[in-house]
C-alpha positions as CSV (number, residue, x, y, z in Angstrom):
1,M,0.0,0.0,0.0
2,T,1.1,3.5,-0.7
3,T,1.9,5.9,2.1
4,T,1.7,9.1,0.0
5,G,-1.3,11.4,0.3
6,P,-4.4,10.8,-1.7
7,V,-4.8,12.1,-5.3
8,N,-7.1,15.1,-5.3
9,G,-9.4,15.8,-8.2
10,L,-8.3,14.8,-11.7
11,I,-12.1,14.3,-12.4
12,S,-12.6,11.2,-10.3
13,H,-11.2,7.9,-9.2
14,W,-13.4,6.2,-11.8
15,F,-11.0,7.5,-14.5
16,T,-7.6,5.8,-14.4
17,Q,-6.4,8.6,-16.8
18,Y,-7.8,11.4,-18.9
19,P,-9.4,9.7,-21.9
20,P,-8.3,10.4,-25.4
21,L,-10.4,13.2,-26.9
22,R,-12.8,12.9,-29.8
23,P,-12.6,15.5,-32.5
24,A,-14.2,18.9,-31.9
25,L,-16.9,20.4,-34.1
26,P,-15.1,21.0,-37.4
27,G,-17.3,24.0,-38.3
28,D,-20.9,24.8,-39.1
29,R,-23.2,21.8,-39.4
30,D,-26.9,21.1,-40.2
31,V,-28.3,18.0,-38.5
32,D,-31.8,16.7,-37.5
33,V,-31.1,16.6,-33.7
34,C,-28.5,18.5,-31.7
35,I,-28.0,17.3,-28.1
36,I,-25.9,19.4,-25.7
37,G,-24.1,17.3,-23.1
38,A,-22.4,13.9,-23.5
39,G,-23.3,12.6,-20.1
40,Y,-25.9,9.9,-19.3
41,T,-28.9,12.0,-20.3
42,G,-27.6,13.1,-23.7
43,L,-26.1,9.8,-24.6
44,W,-29.2,7.7,-23.6
45,T,-31.3,10.1,-25.6
46,A,-29.0,9.8,-28.6
47,Y,-29.0,6.0,-28.2
48,Y,-32.7,5.5,-28.2
49,L,-33.3,8.1,-31.0
50,A,-30.7,6.3,-33.2
51,K,-32.2,2.9,-32.4
52,A,-35.7,4.1,-33.3
53,D,-34.7,6.0,-36.5
54,P,-31.3,5.2,-37.9
55,S,-31.7,7.8,-40.6
56,L,-31.6,10.7,-38.2
57,R,-28.5,12.9,-38.3
58,I,-27.7,13.4,-34.6
59,A,-24.9,15.5,-33.2
60,V,-23.9,15.5,-29.5
61,L,-21.9,18.6,-28.3
62,E,-19.7,18.2,-25.2
63,W,-17.7,21.0,-23.5
64,R,-14.9,18.7,-22.3
65,F,-15.3,14.9,-22.9
66,A,-18.0,12.3,-22.5
67,G,-18.5,11.6,-18.8
68,F,-16.7,14.7,-17.6
69,G,-19.6,15.8,-15.4
70,A,-21.7,13.8,-12.8
71,S,-21.9,10.8,-15.1
72,G,-18.2,10.1,-14.5
73,R,-18.0,11.2,-10.9
74,N,-21.1,9.8,-9.1
75,G,-21.4,7.1,-6.4
76,G,-22.3,4.3,-8.9
77,W,-25.8,3.6,-7.6
78,L,-27.9,2.2,-10.4
79,S,-31.1,2.5,-8.3
80,G,-34.8,2.9,-8.7
81,L,-34.9,6.0,-6.4
82,V,-37.3,8.7,-7.6
83,P,-35.7,12.1,-8.3
84,G,-38.4,14.0,-6.6
85,D,-41.0,14.2,-3.9
86,R,-43.6,11.5,-4.7
87,S,-46.3,12.9,-2.4
88,R,-46.0,16.4,-3.7
89,M,-46.0,15.1,-7.3
90,A,-49.0,12.9,-6.6
91,A,-50.9,15.9,-5.2
92,R,-50.3,17.8,-8.4
93,Y,-50.5,15.0,-11.0
94,G,-52.3,12.1,-9.4
95,R,-51.2,9.1,-7.4
96,D,-51.5,6.6,-10.3
97,R,-49.1,8.6,-12.5
98,V,-46.5,8.7,-9.7
99,L,-47.0,4.9,-9.1
100,A,-46.3,4.5,-12.8
101,W,-43.2,6.7,-12.5
102,Q,-41.8,4.6,-9.6
103,R,-42.5,1.4,-11.5
104,S,-40.8,2.7,-14.6
105,L,-37.7,3.7,-12.6
106,T,-37.6,0.3,-11.0
107,E,-37.8,-1.4,-14.4
108,A,-35.1,1.0,-15.8
109,V,-32.5,-0.6,-13.5
110,D,-32.8,-3.8,-15.5
111,E,-33.0,-1.8,-18.8
112,V,-29.6,-0.3,-18.2
113,I,-28.2,-3.7,-17.2
114,D,-29.7,-5.3,-20.4
115,V,-28.3,-2.6,-22.7
116,A,-24.8,-2.8,-21.1
117,A,-24.8,-6.6,-21.7
118,R,-26.1,-6.2,-25.3
119,E,-23.6,-3.5,-26.1
120,R,-20.7,-5.3,-24.3
121,I,-20.2,-2.4,-21.9
122,D,-18.1,-3.7,-19.0
123,A,-19.2,-1.5,-16.2
124,G,-18.7,-3.9,-13.3
125,I,-22.4,-4.1,-12.7
126,V,-23.6,-6.3,-9.8
127,K,-27.2,-6.2,-8.8
128,G,-26.9,-6.7,-5.1
129,G,-29.6,-4.2,-4.0
130,T,-29.0,-1.4,-1.6
131,L,-28.7,-1.5,2.2
132,H,-30.1,1.5,4.1
133,V,-29.1,1.6,7.8
134,A,-29.8,3.6,10.9
135,R,-27.0,4.4,13.3
136,N,-29.0,6.0,16.1
137,H,-32.6,6.0,17.4
138,A,-33.7,9.1,15.5
139,Q,-32.4,7.6,12.3
140,A,-34.2,4.4,13.1
141,A,-37.5,6.3,13.4
142,R,-36.9,7.9,9.9
143,L,-35.9,4.5,8.5
144,T,-39.3,3.0,9.6
145,T,-41.1,5.9,7.9
146,E,-38.9,5.4,4.8
147,I,-39.8,1.6,4.7
148,D,-43.5,2.4,4.9
149,E,-43.2,4.9,2.1
150,E,-41.3,2.6,-0.2
151,I,-43.8,-0.2,0.2
152,G,-46.7,2.3,-0.1
153,W,-45.3,3.5,-3.5
154,G,-45.2,0.0,-4.8
155,V,-41.5,-0.9,-4.3
156,D,-41.5,-4.7,-3.8
157,G,-39.0,-7.0,-2.2
158,I,-38.2,-4.7,0.7
159,A,-36.6,-6.7,3.6
160,V,-36.7,-5.2,7.0
161,L,-33.4,-6.1,8.9
162,T,-32.5,-6.2,12.6
163,K,-29.1,-5.1,13.8
164,G,-27.9,-8.7,13.6
165,E,-29.1,-9.1,10.1
166,V,-27.5,-5.9,8.9
167,V,-24.2,-7.0,10.5
168,E,-24.4,-10.4,8.8
169,R,-24.2,-8.5,5.5
170,I,-21.7,-5.8,6.4
171,R,-20.1,-5.6,9.8
172,L,-20.8,-2.0,10.4
173,D,-20.3,-0.3,13.7
174,S,-23.1,1.2,15.8
175,V,-26.0,0.0,13.7
176,V,-29.5,0.0,15.1
177,C,-31.4,-1.5,12.2
178,G,-31.8,-1.4,8.4
179,Y,-33.6,-2.6,5.3
180,H,-32.6,-4.0,2.0
181,N,-34.1,-2.8,-1.3
182,P,-33.3,-5.3,-4.2
183,H,-33.7,-2.7,-7.0
184,C,-30.2,-1.4,-7.2
185,A,-26.9,-2.4,-8.8
186,R,-23.3,-1.4,-8.1
187,V,-21.7,0.1,-11.2
188,Q,-18.4,1.7,-12.3
189,P,-19.9,4.9,-13.6
190,A,-17.2,6.1,-15.8
191,Q,-17.0,2.8,-17.6
192,L,-20.7,2.9,-18.1
193,V,-20.7,6.4,-19.7
194,R,-17.6,5.8,-21.8
195,G,-19.1,2.5,-23.0
196,L,-22.4,4.2,-23.8
197,A,-20.6,6.9,-25.8
198,D,-18.9,4.2,-27.9
199,A,-22.2,2.4,-28.5
200,V,-23.8,5.6,-29.6
201,E,-21.0,6.3,-32.1
202,R,-21.4,2.8,-33.5
203,L,-25.0,3.7,-34.3
204,G,-23.8,6.6,-36.4
205,V,-24.1,9.5,-33.9
206,D,-21.4,12.2,-34.0
207,I,-20.0,13.2,-30.7
208,Y,-18.0,16.4,-30.7
209,E,-15.8,17.0,-27.6
210,M,-14.1,20.2,-26.5
211,T,-17.0,22.0,-28.1
212,E,-18.7,24.5,-25.7
213,A,-22.2,25.6,-26.3
214,M,-22.2,29.3,-25.9
215,K,-25.7,30.3,-27.0
216,V,-28.5,27.7,-27.0
217,G,-31.9,28.3,-28.5
218,P,-34.5,26.7,-30.7
219,G,-33.1,25.8,-34.1
220,A,-29.4,26.5,-33.4
221,V,-26.5,26.1,-31.0
222,R,-23.6,28.5,-31.3
223,T,-20.1,27.3,-30.3
224,P,-16.6,28.9,-30.7
225,R,-16.0,26.3,-33.4
226,G,-19.2,26.8,-35.5
227,T,-22.9,26.8,-35.4
228,V,-25.0,23.7,-35.4
229,R,-28.5,24.2,-36.9
230,A,-31.2,21.7,-36.1
231,P,-35.0,21.6,-36.0
232,I,-34.6,19.7,-32.7
233,V,-32.3,21.0,-29.9
234,L,-32.1,19.1,-26.6
235,L,-30.4,20.3,-23.5
236,A,-28.8,17.7,-21.2
237,T,-26.3,19.7,-19.2
238,E,-27.5,18.8,-15.6
239,G,-25.3,20.5,-13.0
240,F,-23.6,22.7,-15.6
241,T,-26.9,24.2,-16.8
242,A,-26.4,27.3,-14.6
243,S,-23.4,28.3,-16.8
244,L,-25.7,28.9,-19.8
245,P,-27.0,32.4,-20.5
246,G,-30.4,32.9,-18.9
247,L,-30.4,29.7,-16.9
248,R,-28.3,30.6,-13.9
249,R,-31.2,30.2,-11.5
250,R,-33.0,27.3,-13.1
251,W,-31.2,24.5,-11.3
252,L,-28.8,24.8,-8.4
253,P,-25.5,23.0,-9.0
254,M,-25.0,21.1,-5.7
255,N,-21.6,19.7,-4.9
256,S,-21.1,16.1,-3.7
257,S,-17.7,14.8,-2.7
258,M,-16.2,11.3,-2.6
259,I,-13.1,9.4,-1.5
260,A,-11.8,6.0,-2.4
261,T,-9.5,3.8,-0.3
262,E,-6.5,1.8,-1.5
263,P,-7.5,-1.8,-2.4
264,I,-8.5,-3.6,0.7
265,P,-6.7,-7.0,1.4
266,D,-8.7,-10.2,1.3
267,E,-8.3,-10.9,5.1
268,L,-9.9,-7.5,5.8
269,W,-12.8,-8.2,3.5
270,R,-13.4,-11.5,5.3
271,A,-13.7,-9.4,8.5
272,I,-16.0,-6.8,6.9
273,G,-18.3,-9.1,4.8
274,W,-20.0,-7.1,2.0
275,R,-20.0,-10.2,-0.2
276,G,-23.2,-9.2,-1.9
277,R,-21.7,-5.9,-3.2
278,E,-24.8,-4.0,-2.0
279,T,-24.7,-0.2,-2.3
280,L,-24.7,1.2,1.2
281,G,-26.3,4.4,2.8
282,D,-27.6,5.8,6.0
283,T,-30.4,8.0,7.1
284,A,-28.4,10.8,8.7
285,H,-29.3,14.3,7.5
286,G,-25.7,14.6,6.2
287,F,-26.0,11.1,4.8
288,F,-23.3,9.0,3.2
289,Y,-23.4,6.7,0.2
290,A,-20.9,4.0,-0.5
291,Q,-20.0,0.9,-2.6
292,R,-17.5,-1.9,-2.7
293,T,-15.8,-1.2,-6.0
294,V,-14.8,-3.4,-8.8
295,D,-11.2,-3.4,-7.7
296,D,-12.1,-4.1,-4.0
297,R,-11.8,-0.6,-2.6
298,I,-14.5,1.3,-0.7
299,A,-15.8,4.5,-2.3
300,I,-17.9,6.7,0.0
301,G,-19.4,10.1,-0.6
302,G,-21.4,12.8,1.1
303,R,-21.8,16.6,1.2
304,S,-19.0,18.9,2.2
305,V,-18.9,22.3,0.5
306,P,-22.4,21.9,-0.9
307,Y,-22.7,25.0,-3.0
308,R,-20.4,27.7,-4.4
309,F,-21.5,31.3,-4.5
310,G,-23.0,32.4,-7.8
311,S,-23.7,28.8,-8.9
312,R,-20.0,28.3,-9.8
313,T,-18.8,24.8,-10.7
314,D,-15.4,23.2,-10.4
315,L,-13.1,22.3,-13.3
316,D,-11.3,19.1,-12.3
317,G,-13.0,17.8,-9.1
318,A,-10.5,19.0,-6.5
319,V,-11.8,19.1,-2.9
320,P,-10.5,20.8,0.2
321,A,-8.3,18.6,2.5
322,A,-11.0,19.1,5.2
323,T,-13.5,17.2,3.0
324,I,-11.2,14.2,2.6
325,K,-10.6,14.3,6.4
326,H,-14.4,14.5,7.1
327,L,-15.3,11.6,4.7
328,T,-12.5,9.5,6.1
329,A,-13.8,10.1,9.6
330,V,-17.3,9.0,8.4
331,L,-15.9,5.9,6.8
332,H,-13.8,5.0,9.9
333,S,-16.8,5.5,12.2
334,A,-18.9,3.0,10.1
335,L,-16.0,0.6,9.5
336,P,-13.3,1.0,12.0
337,Q,-11.7,-2.2,10.7
338,I,-10.1,-0.3,7.9
339,R,-8.5,2.6,9.8
340,D,-5.0,1.5,8.6
341,V,-6.0,1.4,4.9
342,P,-4.9,4.6,3.2
343,I,-7.2,6.9,1.3
344,A,-6.2,6.8,-2.4
345,H,-8.3,9.6,-4.0
346,G,-10.7,12.4,-3.2
347,W,-12.9,14.2,-5.8
348,C,-16.2,16.1,-6.2
349,G,-18.8,16.9,-8.8
350,V,-22.0,18.8,-9.2
351,L,-25.6,17.6,-9.5
352,A,-28.6,19.7,-10.5
353,V,-31.3,20.5,-7.9
354,P,-34.5,22.2,-8.9
355,R,-36.2,24.5,-6.4
356,D,-38.9,21.9,-5.6
357,W,-36.3,19.0,-5.7
358,S,-38.1,17.3,-8.5
359,A,-36.6,16.4,-11.9
360,S,-38.3,17.1,-15.3
361,V,-38.4,16.2,-18.9
362,T,-39.7,18.8,-21.3
363,F,-40.3,19.2,-25.0
364,D,-41.9,22.0,-27.0
365,R,-43.1,20.7,-30.3
366,A,-43.6,24.2,-31.6
367,T,-40.0,25.2,-31.2
368,G,-38.3,21.8,-31.2
369,F,-36.6,22.6,-27.9
370,G,-36.4,20.1,-25.1
371,S,-34.5,19.3,-21.9
372,A,-34.2,16.7,-19.1
373,G,-32.5,16.9,-15.8
374,G,-32.6,18.0,-12.2
375,Y,-32.1,14.5,-10.8
376,V,-31.1,15.6,-7.2
377,G,-28.4,12.9,-7.0
378,H,-30.6,10.0,-8.3
379,G,-29.6,10.2,-11.9
380,V,-27.7,7.1,-12.8
381,T,-31.0,5.2,-13.6
382,A,-33.3,8.2,-14.0
383,T,-31.2,9.4,-17.0
384,N,-32.0,6.2,-18.9
385,L,-35.8,6.7,-18.3
386,A,-35.4,10.4,-19.2
387,G,-33.5,9.6,-22.4
388,R,-36.1,7.1,-23.5
389,T,-38.9,9.6,-22.7
390,L,-37.2,12.5,-24.5
391,A,-36.7,10.3,-27.5
392,D,-40.4,9.5,-27.6
393,L,-41.3,13.1,-27.3
394,T,-38.9,14.1,-30.0
395,L,-40.3,11.5,-32.4
396,G,-43.8,12.6,-31.7
397,K,-44.9,9.4,-30.0
398,R,-47.5,9.2,-27.3
399,T,-46.4,6.4,-25.0
400,A,-46.7,5.3,-21.4
401,L,-43.4,7.2,-20.8
402,T,-44.7,10.5,-22.2
403,E,-47.6,10.3,-19.7
404,L,-45.3,10.1,-16.6
405,P,-45.7,13.1,-14.2
406,W,-42.3,14.6,-14.7
407,V,-43.0,15.2,-18.4
408,G,-43.7,18.9,-18.7
409,H,-43.2,19.5,-15.0
410,R,-41.9,23.0,-14.2
411,S,-40.1,24.2,-11.1
412,R,-39.8,27.9,-10.1
413,D,-36.3,29.5,-10.3
414,W,-34.0,29.6,-7.3
415,E,-33.6,32.9,-5.4
416,P,-31.0,35.4,-6.5
417,E,-27.7,35.8,-4.7
418,P,-26.8,36.2,-1.9
419,L,-30.1,34.5,-0.8
420,R,-29.3,31.3,-2.7
421,W,-25.9,30.9,-1.1
422,L,-27.1,31.9,2.4
423,G,-30.1,29.5,2.2
424,V,-28.0,26.4,1.1
425,R,-25.2,27.1,3.5
426,G,-27.7,27.6,6.3
427,M,-29.6,24.4,5.4
428,Y,-26.5,22.3,5.6
429,L,-25.2,23.9,8.8
430,A,-28.6,23.1,10.3
431,Y,-28.4,19.5,9.1
432,K,-25.0,19.2,10.7
433,A,-26.4,20.5,14.0
434,A,-29.4,18.2,13.7
435,D,-27.1,15.1,13.3
436,W,-25.1,16.2,16.3
437,H,-28.4,16.7,18.3
438,E,-29.6,13.2,17.3
439,S,-26.2,11.6,18.1
440,R,-26.7,12.7,21.8
441,G,-29.5,10.1,22.2
442,R,-32.6,11.9,20.8
443,A,-35.3,9.3,19.8
444,T,-36.9,11.4,17.1
445,T,-35.8,13.7,14.3
446,S,-34.3,16.9,15.5
447,P,-36.6,19.9,15.1
448,I,-33.6,21.8,13.6
449,A,-33.8,19.5,10.6
450,V,-37.6,19.8,10.3
451,V,-37.3,23.5,10.1
452,A,-34.4,23.3,7.6
453,D,-36.5,20.9,5.3
454,R,-39.4,23.3,5.3
455,I,-37.4,26.3,4.4
456,A,-35.5,24.5,1.7
457,G,-38.7,22.8,0.3
458,R,-37.0,19.4,0.5
459,P,-39.2,16.3,0.5
């Protein structure tokens, strides 16, 4: 094992090196569909469009390279988690439509797995489900509510676990209880997005990297390298949407940070368990999410510096040393067995958060302009469903997907600065205080967190 400090940034641990770049846009072009963003959303949309109509001329424009954003930096949870507040969406659009949304997301987990197999994308996928745990009594109370909600929204196969049953799976420290949801797979996210980009190219789609969209509108996208004219323009820029003119307040670019350990020896794995490769998370307000990686490390993430003033985004994923220290402490608290295993890498990325914390898929047939995003951190699977939905809308099809409640959903803009920064910073300071409050033995959710949720409009 190395004794040097962890690598910081360089996109993420999921990339062993910067990938070779595809050619940039060579000049002005006319196409049938122009997609902005070569992450999961843009690539899934291109994939299903090209599959449905091979004659379409499709161009994907990417500022850096395919997978540069959240698609190449996330926690690798291919889960059926809904990117929104189901109760709030049901009140607005009807319970049956939200049940269909949940069912479609659950089914999308297997759709991604099937496409990866069919396209020979080696993304280290293991469908071991996800393990949610509570580590104090207040978390346990929220966990019970969460279980009831999942079952109530039609999620099948939920297994309620005692402390002993949790520890049989993963020998975590200070666990009260947990539950297992079978609808999740561990994935190496960068390998998935890079493999998907290759598959899209094999279908005849042109991906232009190092091509920044400077002005986006119906019918045309202007870049420093030329203008792409298309009757259909689709925006798939997720956490980087705020950098586009006129869209700074549409979605808030929320930061999430991760670390990965050095490879863990077999004897330690025998002491830890984790043989099922479940994804792992807890119910703290400042929650963590983790996986046992393809190369037998532990990758764990959480919030640190959640938001940068003015909706600024990072360039290469570097995080403050304090973030690596904080996430290391969280990891060691949950799994003290690995205290002597060095941390190999720390990084961060941005995800898009709408003001009402609910994602959307939109398409205006009159202008040919569409978009999808705002996944609030649950995008690895939701992007597949969004891509299929956006493809159907683009092709003028009326399907079960185009009737889902996020289609046409609109969220109001975030507040202007400095209110935006003050609100997000205050919210996460409140959650930190609430977790401390609950760790002192409180049996129910801290009122500090309740107030913070109401102010932020979180589900």
